[in-house]
VOGU-3710 file (C-alpha; in Angstrom, 3 decimals, decimal comma):
1> msveyenmnv> 16,563/-17,503/8,100  17,316/-20,227/5,696  18,920/-19,677/2,317  15,925/-21,248/0,615  13,562/-18,807/2,296  15,652/-15,802/1,294  15,899/-17,006/-2,341  12,029/-17,302/-2,539  11,881/-13,596/-3,018  8,865/-13,395/-0,529
11> ekwvnledia> 7,181/-9,966/-0,395  7,553/-8,128/2,881  4,515/-6,950/4,870  4,312/-3,276/5,686  2,504/-1,470/8,437  -0,026/1,403/8,423  2,567/4,173/8,762  4,570/2,705/5,870  1,608/2,477/3,552  0,521/6,083/4,486
21> dylsvsqdti> 4,072/7,342/3,676  4,141/5,216/0,446  0,751/6,762/-0,734  1,549/10,310/0,518  -1,540/10,454/2,634  -2,199/10,676/6,366  -2,619/7,653/8,666  -6,096/8,790/9,404  -6,947/8,638/5,609  -5,641/5,047/5,556
31> rtwikegklp> -7,696/4,176/8,639  -10,829/5,762/6,925  -10,189/3,642/3,778  -9,754/0,611/5,963  -13,091/1,345/7,794  -14,844/1,853/4,467  -13,543/-1,478/3,083  -11,772/0,285/0,254  -8,132/-0,706/0,916  -6,710/-4,252/0,700
41> vyragkrykf> -5,596/-4,948/4,241  -4,866/-7,838/6,612  -4,950/-7,998/10,374  -2,221/-9,373/12,613  -3,680/-9,141/16,031  -4,559/-5,500/16,529  -2,190/-4,316/13,738  -2,991/-3,588/10,057  -0,600/-5,135/7,535  -0,382/-4,497/3,811
51> kisevdewir> 1,278/-5,848/0,702  2,607/-3,129/-1,561  1,849/-5,083/-4,695  -1,879/-5,313/-3,665  -2,062/-1,713/-2,823  -0,499/-0,851/-6,301  -3,028/-3,095/-8,084  -5,724/-1,373/-6,073  -4,647/1,992/-7,331  -4,146/0,727/-10,943
61> egkikngdav> -7,788/-0,590/-10,903  -9,030/2,843/-9,973  -10,589/1,824/-6,730  -9,669/5,008/-5,088  -11,998/8,042/-5,508  -9,611/10,972/-4,971  -6,925/9,045/-6,783  -5,027/11,717/-8,740  -3,050/12,978/-5,694  -2,303/9,422/-4,535
71> mkgadkahgd> -1,593/8,114/-7,973  0,901/10,857/-8,602  2,494/10,234/-5,244  2,842/6,629/-5,926  4,138/7,180/-9,461  6,814/9,496/-8,177  7,820/6,957/-5,486  8,401/4,423/-8,384  10,063/6,959/-10,712  7,203/6,928/-13,170
81> krn> 7,607/9,799/-15,642  3,981/9,759/-17,135  2,776/12,811/-15,056
//
């Protein structure tokens, strides 16, 4: 990789397993949210890819119905002391 690319501070893509861990939910829950069109997701061939910043925004906007458990899990992952 070039130095210029590394200095651009490009956000990394994460996979389904990573986003499930990040949100403290099962992979099946993530798949359900994808099928229902609830979760911001991209496809790379047959694989799902996510941007953490977009998932965080989705949570902040309250687009999740059973959000309390997920919100608390995401807050803890970020060291948020509000709860």
